[in-house]
C-alpha positions, 0 to 999 in steps of 0.5 A: 500500500505504501508503494501504491500511495507513493505512486499516486502521490507522484502522479498527482504531483506530476499532474499538478506540475503540468497544470501549473506549467500550463497556467504559467505559460498561459499567463506568460502569453497573456503578457507577451510582447511580439511583432507581426508581419502581414497584410493590412487592409483598409477600406474606402467608401466610394459612394460619393466618388461614383456620383462624381464620375458622370459630373467629371465626364460631362465637364470634359465632354463639354470642353471637348465639344467647345474645342471642336467647335472652335476648330470648325466642326460642323454643327450637325456633327457636333450635335451627333457627337454630343449625343454619342457622349451623352449615351456613353456617359449614361452607359457608364453611370448605369454600370456604376450602379453595380460597383461596390461602394466599399473598396478594400486597399491591401497594404504591406504591414507590420506591428509591434506589441509592448506588454503592460502589467495592467489588469484591464490592458495587457499591452499597447500595439503599434502597427502600420501599412504602406502601399505604393506604385513601386510595391504594386509593380514589384509584386506584379513582376514576381507574379509574372504580370507585366504592367506597362510603363507608362500605362498608356502611350498612344500616337494618332493623327489630328488633322494634318498633324500628329498628337501623342498622349502618355498616361501614368499613375502614382499611388501611395497609401498608408495606415498607422494605428496605436491601440490598447490590447486585452488578451485571452490566451489558451496556449494554442490560440488567443483572442485579442480585443483592442481599441485605438486610433488610426491615421489613414490616407493616400492619393493617386497622382495621374500624369498625362503627358501630351504633345499637341498642335498649339491650337489644340493645347488649351482646349485639351488642358481644359478638358483634363482639368474638368476630370480633376485628375490632380485631386484624387486623395483621402485621409482621416483620423479615426477611432476603431475597435477590433478583434484578433484571433491567433492560432498556433504555437505560443511563440509563432501564430497565424492571425486574422483581425477585423476592425470597425472604424469610425472616422472622426476628422477627414480631409477629402478632395474633389473626388469625395473619397472617404475612409470606410468603416471596415479594416483588418489584417492577416499575417504571422505574429511572433511572440517573445 
């Protein structure tokens, strides 16, 4: 009996030690810091932008019709061309009704979490993401997709002379967040709840190069100005709440995060781009 009792005590001690180890490991994970790498995703609310499209197209077509009238196009041909423009713009506008009003913008991102010995807050996480034309072209090259540089390069006859247009676009977007984090860890997985502040912004710069006869230059410039190609931008200071699920080893995990975003202050251009109400991230987190 003494041997049996000793064995039972040893087993109980071993079981208690294992439970204690798991609890200590779990507690350590709760206060663990770390850094993550992955894909940050913000969203843009383009409802107002879609409404601007026919306005811009009508403005540009009116300038072109004025230019063609100045160049001597007969009134009946101008009327037919104006009808064609109106029909094409109506078709574009009809097609835009099926376009989603919330557009995701993926960015290369990362972050670092600093542990805090508080009861309510387990850490503070700083994170961010960036996207640029260079990054897009680099990813496309790795995927075997060729993006023309410039995007458009066309030459065509303009009366007795020749005109040439080149079009290129430069994209930049960023997101920076600071948030308080509460962790619930079960060794092989964790749920993080967070609340914080974001600064998000971006712009698209469209460069239209043109070689035109002098008598056409002013009218074409007016048509391009009606498109407001130099005013595609957005930025906002916003608050968010989020939830992140981590799965894997305590020191290396995959994660997916969703955020609800509420812009507090926004700066928008003519195209009325706004920061959307959804954001998120996916990637790998390394705990230490």
